Structures are given as structure tokens and as C-alpha cells.
C-alpha positions, 0 to 999 in steps of 0.5 A, spaced: 777 479 291 779 486 288 782 488 295 787 482 296 789 483 289 791 490 290 794 489 297 798 483 294 800 488 288 801 494 293 806 489 297 810 487 291 811 495 289 813 497 296 818 491 296 821 493 290 822 500 293 824 498 301 825 506 302 817 507 302 812 504 306 804 504 307 801 509 311 793 508 309 789 503 305 782 503 303 777 501 298 770 504 298 764 500 296 764 503 289 772 501 288 775 507 289 782 505 291 786 510 296 793 508 298 797 514 303 805 512 303 811 515 305 818 514 305 825 514 309 827 521 305 820 524 304 816 522 298 816 524 291 811 525 285 815 519 281 814 515 288 807 516 288 807 514 280 811 508 281 806 505 286 801 506 282 803 503 275 805 497 280 798 496 281 794 499 276 798 496 270 796 489 273 789 490 274 784 489 268 778 495 267 774 490 263 774 486 270 772 490 275 771 498 274 776 502 279 779 508 280 786 509 284 789 515 288 796 514 291 798 520 295 804 522 300 802 523 308 801 530 308 806 535 311 800 536 317 798 529 317 798 526 324 805 521 325 802 513 325 808 509 323 815 508 327 819 510 321 815 516 321 819 518 327 826 516 326 826 520 319 823 527 323 829 527 328 831 534 329 824 537 327 819 540 332 813 535 334 807 536 338 805 530 341 799 529 345 798 523 350 792 522 354 794 527 360 798 532 356 801 536 351 808 537 349 812 540 344 819 540 343 824 538 338 825 530 337 832 528 339 831 521 339 826 515 337 828 508 338 823 502 337 820 503 344 820 511 345 821 518 343 825 523 346 823 531 346 827 536 348 825 543 349 827 550 353 823 554 358 824 560 362 823 559 369 824 563 375 831 563 378 832 558 384 836 564 388 834 571 386 830 575 382 830 574 374 829 568 370 834 562 366 833 558 361 832 551 363 832 545 358 827 540 359 827 533 356 821 528 356 821 520 354 815 518 351 813 511 349 809 510 342 804 506 346 802 512 350 801 517 344 795 519 342 796 524 336 803 526 334 804 532 328 811 535 326 810 543 327 811 547 320 816 553 322 817 558 318 
């Protein structure tokens, strides 16, 4: 009962704010509600407060005891939604598939694939020395086991 009520309130809150989207939602057996959101332009504390209020103000603590935690997807959290890839174009990603791990700049993200680009030093085809070569990889979402944004300082 509580779960469906919270889901409805959460969906209404997200409908009011189409720039925000759900990453994770859970309710433990002792009614600890945990919600993780992300946004097309990131998530501010005010965005978490908005979603929290959209839920909390419509639930009665006398009826059911609960705790509510609304948080943003952390900078080191794995990407799980296609919208997260689109908002991270231009950033360095580390993408693991079943067979390999690729790190590069996210150049493009459409509905089916992502395009990573990186530079590598390789031996010259003729003569001695090395040359910098630009490499690319197109990876389908369905093949991605894990993807994370690499924080560079």
C-alpha cells in the first residue's frame, strides 16, 4: 500500500519537473524510503527537497511510520539511464562490456549506442618512433555492463 502510494506521488513530482528523472527507488521492510534522482542539468539540493516534499506532504505519519531519503546520483555512481549518457557528452567515461574495458571521451549518445573517442601512441607504420592516433568505439547500451564518469583534476 505504502509503496504504490509513494510511487504515485513520486511520478507526480517528476511530471512537474521533466528535467529530473528516477535512478533508483526502494522501500525497506521498516518503511525506509530511498529515492535517487538525476537531472538533465545535474541535481541541486533544492531538487531533492522538491521531490521529498512532493511525497512527504501527502503521507500521514499517524497512518504509517516512515523515513524518507531523496538523494542525487553521486559523481562516482555508475550510469544507468540513457539520459545520463546524453548529459555527460564531452566527459571521460570508463565503459565495461563483457569482453573489454574502454576509456575515452563521450562524443555522442543516441537511443541505441554511445561513441567514445581517445588518443593512443602507436609505432609509426614506417620508420622509427611513435605517432598519436585517434581511436573510436561505438558501444551499444545493451552491451554495457558498467559505465562511470572519470573525474579528472
